[in-house]
Each structure stands twice: as structure tokens, then as C-alpha cells.
N, C-alpha and C positions, 0 to 999 in steps of 0.2 A: 649371571647377571639375568634380574629381571627388573623387568617397568611395569608399574602400573599403573593405569590411564583412569579419568574420568572425563565427563565432558559435562559443557550448560550451554545452553544456545539463548536467543536472543534474536528480537524478530517478527511476533505473530501476523497473517496473515488470515483471509478466508478460508471456509472451506464449506465443501458445497454439503448440505441440510437440508432437501428438499428427496421425499419420498411420493412416486405417484401410485395410485388406485384407481383398477378400471373391470369395466365387465365389460366380458368379450359379449358379442351374441346369444353364445350358449347359455348365459345366466352366468360365469366362472370366472370368480375374485380373482385379479390376476395385483402383485404387487411391482417395482419398480423404479431405477435412477431417474427412466424417463419412458413414455411409453412409443415402443416402438411404433416408425412411419408406414409399415405392413397393415398395422390395425388399430389408425388410429380412426381410421375412417370407419368402421367397421364397429369402435368399442361406445359404449355409454355410459355415461356416469362416471366422466376422467371426476377425480378431484386430486388436489394436492394436499400431503401430509407433510406441514411442518414438523422438521427434526430439530431440536435444538442441539449447537454442536458449537463448541469452542475455535475458535482460528487456528490453522497450524501453522506450521514452521516458513516459510516464505524463505531460508536462507539453511540449507541443513552443512556439520562440520565433521566426517570422515575421517577415523587416527588410524592408516594401513602403514601395518611392518613392511622393512624391507628386510635382504638378505643381510645384511652387514648390522639387525641390531636392532635398528633405531626407528622412526615414525613419522610417516610423512602427517600434518598435516589439511588435509584438505577442504574448503569450501563449493560447496551446490548452489547454486543460484536459480530460484525459480520462477524471478520475474520475468520477465519479458525487456529488461532494461537494466542493464547497470547496478553494481551494488559496489560498498565499499565497508571490508571488515574489519577486522581487528580479533587478532586473540592474542588471548593472553592466561597468563600463568596463576589458576588461585589459590598454588601448592602444590610445590615441587622442592623433591630430595637427591641430589646426585642425577639433575637431567640439566640441556641447555641446549637453548633452540636455538638455528640459522637460517633465519635472521634471526636475533635475539627478539627475544618474548619481549612485550608486546610486539607485537606485528601489522604492518596493515597489508592489505592486496584489493586490487580490483577487480571483481569476479563478472564476467560477463554477462548479456544478455542467455540466459538458459545454461551456462556455463559454469566450468568448475575451476580454482583455482588453486595453487597449491600453496598455502601462505607460510610456513616453518617445515623445518628436518628438526627432532628432536631428538635427540645420543645420551648416553651416561656422559659423565664428566672421568669418572672411573669403572670403568669397565670391568672389574675384579669386585663391585660391590654393589648393590641392589639400587633400582632408584624409583622411584614414582612421577607422577603428577594428573595435575584436574586443571585440566582447560576451562576457560572462557569461552564464547562470539557473542560478539555483538556488530550489530553490521547496521548501514544505512545507504537507503534507495539511493542511486543518483552515482556521478563522474563526480567527486574532486575536481580534476581539472578541466571541467565545462566553462564555455566563455558566453556567459549574455548576452545576444542583442536585441537592441532596441527597437522592438516593434509593435506592432496595435495591434491589440486583443479585441474581437471582435466582443459583441455579450455573450452571455452566457446561457439566456434565457429567450427564449420567445414567445414574449408579452412585448405590447401596445407602449406599454410606459416603465420605466424601471424607477425603483427608491432603493437605496441601501440605505438600509438599516443599523450597520456598525463601521465603518470607515476604517482609514488604517490608526494603529493603538489604539482599540477599541477596548476600555477598561473593562468590559463583558470573557470576551475570551482572546482577543487582539494581542495578546501583552508578554507574550514568548518571542523568539524569534524565527520560532517557525509559523508564525501566524499574525508578527505585527503587519505586514502590508495585505490580509486577507481581508476582502468585500462580504457579507453579507448583503445577496438581495433577497428584498421582498421577494416570497413566494405560492403561492396557493399552492397547495399539496397538488402532482399530476402536471405543475407546469412543465415541459417541454425544457428540458438545458441541452446546452449544446457546444462543440465541442468548442470552444472558441479560438483554437490557431491547430493547424496542423502539427501530425503525429503519430504513435502506437502507443495501444492503449500496453500501460506497464501493468497496472495490477487494480485489483477491484477487490469489495465488499458488497455483499448482493442480497444477504437473507438476515439480516438485523431489524429486530421492529420493536425498542423499548427507545424514551427519552424522559428526559427529567434534569434534574440541577445535582444529580451527584456526581461530581468529577472524578472520582477514583471508580466510579460502576461506569461509567457510561465517555470518561475522555475522549477513548481510546476508539470507539465502536458503532461508529455513523457508518451507513454505504457511503460507499466512495466510488470515484474513477481517479485512478492514476494515466496520465498521458504525458510520456515522453517529446518533448521536442528536440529536431536535428540538431541542435545547441546544448543541448545536457540540460537544461531546466523543465521542470516535471509542474503542471497544472492539476490543482488538487480538487474536485468538484464534490463535496460532499453536505451530508444531512439526507442523501438520495431518500424513497420511501422503499418501503419492503418488494423487492423484486424492481423496482425499478433501475436496476444496471441492464444499457439494452445492447450491452456492447461486450468483445470479450478479447481476457489477457491476446496480445501477440495480434493484434485488429489492427488495420492504417486507419486513421478515420480523417475527417478534412474538415478545415475551419467551418461551421454551420453545417455540420451535421450531430441530428438528434444522436443523445450518448443515453441515456435516463431520463427517468422526471423528479422531478424535486420534492423531499418532503420533510420531514421530522421525524427521524433518529437520531440517539446519542445526545451530547450535553449540548442540549439545546431548549428555549424557551417555545417556541413555535416553530411552522414552515418556514423553510427560508432557504436559498445554497450560499452554499459556505464557499466560496473561490478564491484562490491563491497559489500565486507561483513561486516553487523553490528550490532552490540548487542547495548541493551538498558543497561546504567548507570545507569539508575535511573531517570524516567521523560527526559532521552535527548538520542540522538542515536549517538553511534561511531563508524564510522567503523576501524579495525583493519586488519593490515598486513598479509598477507595470502604465501602460497608456492603453486605456480600452475607447472603446468609439461606442458612442452611445446613440439613442435613438436617429434619424438624423446625419447620422454620419460626423457630427463633432462628437469633439473628445467630454468622457465622459469625470467630471470631475469629486474624486473620490476626498471625503471631508476622510476630516483628521479627526480622532477621539472623540467619537460624539457622547458614551458612556449609552448608550440607547441598547435595545435587546434584551 
């Protein structure tokens, strides 16, 4: 008996895409993914060379054989926060999974989990299978608490360009309760609540109204809160992410710079709090403290932006 396998993955994320070029004091040119601290003070003409790169996977699927002839499907999480995954057959012959497919599992932060074990139904005949892995950030058992969020921008006045249910881009469950704050490029973006940086994308430099091309590519920071909710700060400028994955941040701490990247008509900050509701992300309404401490009134369906 022999089993043939194939894999498919989902849920991309950012990968590093900068190369540094510098000239040392002897006039020799060097290239690398960073400038060593020991030569920074002596180097001259340090330049950053952008390298276009597609996002890499934030979750990987491994299929490992065992002594009894079966295979374990194992999901590896590269995010600093939990992921829910689902493994399903896209093609199968003479095989079954335990638990049966489609099978789901929650993979801990930077950890791994076996989702299912696949074995032949009839050990005297060959079998084959193809797997697909889908993933969603967050733990589906999260219980959001009612808290007051701080303003996510450091500026004297706050103007909302698109509120809850805005017809331009707040029509899907992930963004229905998002708030788009008007902000000039380079405005300091602040953590609205304590948490851990779960995911970032920092090197995208394009913007436009092509949803297919730009819909999922804005620079952003995703922060995991202790109740399992996740805040997303999106459309940050290229290089405007000032925190690293796994870093703990406090409310009011600067985490980035606002910008104009991704699916957008102009500079602003897209702020949304999301929760995993079982292999789907949903945004939730939140209370935000405005200038002077009073609660900010978020308009519903302005249709602007």
C-alpha cells in the first residue's frame, strides 16, 4: 500500500524585503539585510534598496509519516498569537482522517498542533490525497470585554471620514465596525489598548482603487489583547511600522506612522477591532475616548471616503 499526497496553503503575510548598501571607510561597497552595528559609525553612503516581494505564509502545513503507515497533518503558526486552522481534502482515494476532515484546531502563538491523522481505509490497496489548509487569526473562544479604547492617533483634532457600515469599504463583517480617521501622512499612530504585536506588514508602497490588487496589501499592525480580541491599524506608510512581532505595547505607545497604502482614496488610519467567530473574522463596535476624555461618537454609514 502506498499513499500519495499534495498540499495547498492559505493566509499570506508579510516578508522582509529590504537590502542595505553601504560604503566602508576604505571605499569598499557592501550589501546585506542589515548594517552591522560595529560598522554603522564608520560607514558612509548608507542606502536602502527596496526589493519587491510577495507576502509569505504565516502558517505552514507539514505532513509526517508514522511507523504504522499513516500521516499526521501538522500546522505550524508563525504569528505571535493564536490561529484557528481547518484542514480539508480537496482530493482523496481510499483514505480517511481521524478526526474526520474537514478538521479544525487552534494553534498557539509560534507553536504547532496536529490537526488530523490520515490513514488508508483498505491497507491492501493504494490511496492518495490532497489537502488544503485554511487559517484565521485569533482564538474562536475569545470573550470580548467592554473597555474604552484610547484614540489611535496623536493629533489635536479627530475627524472620522468613514464610520460604521460605511458604503465605500466597511460593508463586510471584518470591517463593518471599522473607523477611518482622517490623518496626514506621518501622523503618529498609537496603541489604543495594551496588547502584544501579533502581525505586521511594513514594506508595501502602493495605493489605489483596484480592490483585487490592493484589497489585502496595506501596511498594518495587528495587536492581540488579553481577552482575545485583535485591533488592526491599517494603511500605514511604507516603513511606518515601528514595532516588532511579539513585542508587548501599552495603550498610548507609538506603534507606527499613518500613510496611504492599499485600497484607499487618500491618507487615513483604518482602525478596527476584530474577533474570530469560528474560521471567520468579525469586527465589533467599541467605545473610544475622544479629545478631552469624552466618548467619541462614531457615525453610521456616512458613505464618504
